[in-house]
C-alpha positions as CSV (number, residue, x, y, z in Angstrom):
1,M,-44.4,195.8,-174.4
2,A,-42.1,193.6,-176.6
3,R,-41.1,190.2,-175.4
4,V,-37.4,189.7,-175.2
5,D,-36.1,186.2,-175.8
6,Y,-32.9,185.5,-173.7
7,S,-31.2,182.3,-173.1
8,I,-28.4,181.6,-170.6
9,Q,-25.0,182.0,-172.2
10,Y,-21.6,180.5,-171.0
11,Y,-20.4,183.8,-169.7
12,D,-23.6,184.3,-167.6
13,L,-22.6,181.2,-165.9
14,V,-19.1,182.4,-165.4
15,L,-20.4,185.5,-163.5
16,V,-22.7,183.3,-161.5
17,G,-19.8,181.0,-160.7
18,V,-17.7,183.7,-159.3
19,L,-20.4,185.1,-157.3
20,A,-21.3,181.6,-156.0
21,S,-17.7,181.0,-155.0
22,L,-17.5,184.2,-153.0
23,L,-20.8,183.6,-151.2
24,A,-19.7,180.0,-150.6
25,G,-16.6,181.5,-148.8
26,L,-18.8,183.6,-146.7
27,A,-21.0,180.8,-145.8
28,V,-18.0,178.5,-144.8
29,G,-16.6,181.3,-142.8
30,W,-20.2,181.9,-141.0
31,L,-21.1,178.3,-140.6
32,T,-17.8,176.6,-139.6
33,A,-14.8,177.2,-137.4
34,V,-12.9,178.6,-140.4
35,P,-12.4,182.4,-140.0
36,V,-14.0,184.5,-142.7
37,A,-10.7,186.1,-143.3
38,A,-9.3,182.8,-144.5
39,S,-12.3,181.2,-146.4
40,V,-13.1,184.1,-148.4
41,P,-9.7,184.4,-150.1
42,L,-9.5,180.7,-150.5
43,F,-12.9,180.6,-152.3
44,A,-11.8,183.6,-154.3
45,V,-9.0,181.5,-155.8
46,L,-11.9,179.4,-157.1
47,G,-13.4,182.5,-158.6
48,A,-10.3,183.4,-160.3
49,A,-9.9,180.0,-161.8
50,I,-13.5,180.2,-163.1
51,I,-12.6,183.6,-164.8
52,G,-9.4,182.1,-166.1
53,H,-11.3,179.3,-167.8
54,G,-13.6,181.8,-169.3
55,L,-10.8,183.9,-170.7
56,F,-8.2,181.3,-171.7
57,V,-9.8,177.8,-172.0
58,N,-13.1,178.9,-173.5
59,G,-12.4,182.4,-174.8
60,P,-14.8,184.6,-176.6
61,V,-13.0,184.0,-179.9
62,D,-11.9,180.8,-181.6
63,G,-8.7,182.5,-183.2
64,A,-7.1,185.7,-184.2
65,G,-8.8,185.5,-187.6
66,D,-12.1,186.3,-185.7
67,L,-10.8,189.6,-184.7
68,R,-9.6,190.6,-188.1
69,E,-12.8,192.5,-189.1
70,R,-12.7,194.5,-185.9
71,V,-9.1,195.4,-186.2
72,D,-9.6,196.4,-189.8
73,A,-12.2,198.9,-188.6
74,F,-9.7,200.9,-186.4
75,E,-7.2,201.1,-189.4
């Protein structure tokens, strides 16, 4: 069986961050007096902020020039 070398990338951490924020919302709801119906949506806002950072602050491309080859392939 061939060995596959894999390193953790930034977007893997984004996905883990979203999952962790939702699980933290569940944990806060179960372990404190804060209702789950309130804690999960509040922590989901954190997950949305993590996704926003992954899309807009540290996006998958540096600029529009990076997409030129992909766009030319469709023409």
